[in-house]
C-alpha positions in Angstrom: 13.2 -0.4 33.7 11.7 1.6 30.9 8.6 0.2 29.3 5.8 1.3 26.9 2.2 0.9 27.7 0.7 -1.6 25.2 -2.1 0.7 24.1 0.5 3.4 23.3 2.7 1.0 21.4 -0.4 -0.3 19.6 -1.5 3.2 18.4 2.1 3.8 17.3 2.2 0.6 15.3 -1.2 1.4 13.7 0.1 4.8 12.7 3.2 3.3 11.1 1.1 0.9 9.2 -1.1 3.7 7.9 1.9 5.7 6.8 3.4 2.8 5.0 0.1 1.9 3.4 -0.3 5.4 2.2 3.2 5.4 0.7 2.4 2.1 -1.1 -0.9 3.6 -2.4 1.0 6.7 -3.7 3.4 4.4 -5.6 0.4 2.5 -7.1 -1.0 5.9 -8.2 2.3 6.9 -9.8 2.6 3.6 -11.6 -1.0 4.0 -12.9 -0.1 7.5 -14.1 3.1 6.5 -15.9 1.3 3.5 -17.4 -1.4 5.8 -18.7 1.2 8.1 -20.3 2.9 5.0 -21.8 -0.4 3.9 -23.3 -1.0 7.3 -24.7 2.5 7.4 -26.2 1.9 3.9 -27.7 -1.2 5.2 -29.3 0.7 8.2 -30.7 3.4 6.0 -32.1 0.8 3.8 -33.8 -0.9 6.8 -35.2 2.4 8.2 -36.4 3.3 4.9 -38.1 -0.1 5.0 -39.8 0.5 8.5 -41.0 3.9 7.5 -42.4 2.4 4.6 -44.3 -0.2 6.9 -45.8 2.6 9.4 -46.7 4.4 6.6 -48.5 1.3 5.5 -50.4 0.6 9.1 -51.4 4.2 9.6 -52.5 4.8 12.5 -50.1 8.1 14.4 -50.3 11.1 12.9 -48.6 11.1 15.8 -46.1 7.7 14.8 -44.8 8.7 11.2 -44.4 11.9 12.3 -42.7 10.0 14.4 -40.2 7.6 11.6 -39.5 10.6 9.2 -38.9 12.3 11.7 -36.7 9.1 12.2 -34.6 8.8 8.5 -34.3 12.4 8.2 -33.1 11.7 10.9 -30.5 8.5 9.2 -29.3 10.3 5.9 -29.0 13.0 7.6 -27.0 10.4 9.1 -24.7 8.7 5.6 -24.5 12.1 4.1 -23.3 12.4 6.8 -20.6 8.8 6.1 -19.4 9.5 2.4 -19.5 12.6 2.9 -17.4 10.6 5.1 -15.0 7.9 2.4 -14.8 10.5 -0.3 -14.0 12.0 1.9 -11.2 8.5 2.5 -9.8 7.7 -1.2 -9.8 11.0 -1.9 -7.9 10.1 0.8 -5.4 6.6 -0.7 -5.1 7.9 -4.1 -4.4 10.2 -2.7 -1.7 7.5 -0.6 -0.2 5.1 -3.5 -0.1 7.6 -5.4 2.0 7.9 -2.5 4.4 4.1 -2.2 4.6 3.6 -6.0 5.1 6.2 -5.9 7.9 4.4 -2.9 9.6 1.1 -4.7 9.2 2.4 -7.9 10.7 3.9 -6.0 13.6 0.6 -4.3 14.2 -1.3 -7.7 14.0 1.0 -9.2 16.6 0.2 -6.3 18.9 -3.5 -6.7 18.1 -3.3 -10.3 19.3 -1.4 -9.4 22.4 -3.8 -6.5 23.1 -6.8 -8.9 22.6 -5.2 -11.5 24.9 -4.6 -8.9 27.6 -8.1 -7.6 27.4 -9.5 -11.2 27.6 -7.3 -11.9 30.6 -8.3 -8.7 32.3 -12.0 -9.4 31.7 -11.6 -13.0 33.1 -9.8 -11.6 36.1 -12.5 -9.0 36.7 -15.2 -11.8 36.4 -13.3 -14.0 38.9 -13.0 -11.0 41.4 -16.7 -10.3 41.0 -17.6 -14.0 41.5 -15.3 -14.2 44.6 -17.0 -11.1 46.1 -20.4 -12.6 45.5 -19.3 -15.9 47.0 -17.8 -14.1 50.0 -21.0 -12.1 50.4 -23.1 -15.2 50.1 -21.0 -17.0 52.7 -21.2 -14.0 55.0 -25.0 -13.9 54.8 -25.2 -17.6 55.4 -22.8 -17.3 58.4 -24.9 -14.4 59.8 -28.1 -16.3 59.4 -26.8 -19.3 61.3 
């Protein structure tokens, strides 16, 4: 029968958990980056609207107003694309979090088994040592009688 050593399997599970956590953190970083771009774009759109209002107040030529409106349309289109990208990243983040959580749980189960085996081994070694001391004590007692 083929079997893995628990320590090897434990290291493997820890490495899987680390890989999945790194992938999750990368997605968080991508989300932060896209959100930052979206915030910058929102600021540009707000500034553009302000410029258009000023142009209306100053009775600027229609061509200027048209260019500002076209630019706003373009920025809103870009905003929509970024919003779609952000939604996709958030979906990937949720899926990756599930993968990471499962890897972490698998590693934690092995941690517990590993701990139990180490405790059992330590107790067994203590019992062996105590039996040897008891046998030695009985042997000395028997020799002195």
